[in-house]
C-alpha positions, -999 to 999 in steps of 0.1 A, spaced: 854 669 -515 870 686 -486 859 668 -454 874 695 -432 854 724 -449 828 743 -428 800 729 -451 811 693 -446 814 697 -408 780 714 -405 761 683 -416 724 688 -417 719 724 -403 688 738 -386 674 750 -419 679 716 -435 647 706 -416 632 738 -403 629 755 -437 607 727 -450 572 742 -454 553 710 -464 557 674 -475 544 670 -510 538 632 -510 544 602 -488 567 586 -514 598 600 -498 630 608 -518 630 643 -505 596 652 -518 591 684 -499 589 721 -504 615 743 -488 615 781 -484 642 802 -469 624 817 -439 626 854 -429 654 862 -405 662 886 -378 683 915 -387 720 908 -392 715 871 -396 740 869 -425 765 895 -411 802 887 -409 807 913 -382 811 898 -347 792 928 -332 762 924 -356 762 886 -351 760 892 -313 731 917 -318 713 890 -340 717 865 -312 703 890 -286 673 897 -309 665 860 -310 667 858 -272 646 890 -268 619 881 -292 619 843 -296 582 842 -308 593 853 -343 619 825 -344 594 799 -334 567 811 -358 591 811 -388 609 778 -380 584 755 -362 555 745 -385 527 720 -379 543 697 -404 573 693 -381 552 675 -356 541 647 -380 556 614 -389 551 624 -426 577 651 -421 603 625 -413 592 603 -442 603 630 -467 639 619 -462 637 586 -443 618 568 -471 639 563 -501 637 544 -534 660 539 -562 642 542 -596 651 521 -626 664 552 -643 690 554 -615 702 518 -612 693 505 -647 678 474 -632 644 479 -615 627 500 -589 642 492 -555 634 503 -520 665 519 -504 653 525 -469 618 529 -454 616 539 -418 582 556 -423 563 525 -433 580 504 -407 568 530 -381 532 529 -395 532 491 -396 545 488 -360 522 484 -331 537 516 -316 520 538 -341 485 525 -333 478 517 -369 481 479 -367 454 455 -357 476 442 -328 484 477 -316 465 471 -283 495 449 -272 519 479 -274 519 512 -255 487 523 -238 487 553 -260 500 552 -296 531 572 -305 521 600 -328 553 607 -345 590 598 -348 601 627 -326 584 611 -296 612 585 -294 640 600 -315 638 635 -301 632 631 -264 621 661 -243 649 675 -221 648 704 -197 664 736 -212 669 773 -207 669 778 -245 648 808 -256 627 783 -276 620 762 -245 583 757 -235 563 735 -212 560 705 -235 550 679 -209 525 700 -189 547 698 -157 558 734 -157 594 725 -167 607 744 -197 620 719 -222 630 714 -258 632 683 -281 668 671 -281 681 672 -316 706 643 -313 682 619 -329 686 590 -305 690 556 -321 691 572 -356 729 576 -353 742 561 -321 778 566 -333 775 604 -329 762 601 -294 790 577 -285 816 601 -299 802 629 -279 799 608 -248 762 614 -245 738 590 -227 711 570 -246 684 595 -235 655 573 -229 662 545 -253 665 521 -224 631 528 -210 599 541 -223 573 562 -205 
């Protein structure tokens, strides 16, 4: 393993999530279907000139980018469950079935989701998905920006995943982005 390689430094790339077409079950463990989406011309070019043309095409016609990379499944809590609900089967650990992590069920069982009997104690309106808290809306001039909040301000969902990995935000000197207060 080379920790300095480009692949190791890339981490989870855009297509790691945005190429997912559907979640195949709520059991987690990466149970999703992924398809390499169609790309703009020159997406895989090594030429700096052709790479620049590719970036300009995305900016000139962002609708294709959005249509191929933002699917309805991306707006659901089930989407996040595909990776954030994990179990270790007996075949893996030679002991018994064990839950590894389960952020999906803990979300569903929280009052915030609106699924619990005591949900009326929590926010006035239930939180529909994980992104509402972990991908806060921030103003942006990105070609994919749109009026998410209905205020006329072009915005995107910040992809730093607040509270999911506070270490990365601290290393980058970024603020908590809404984790201190809720709207």
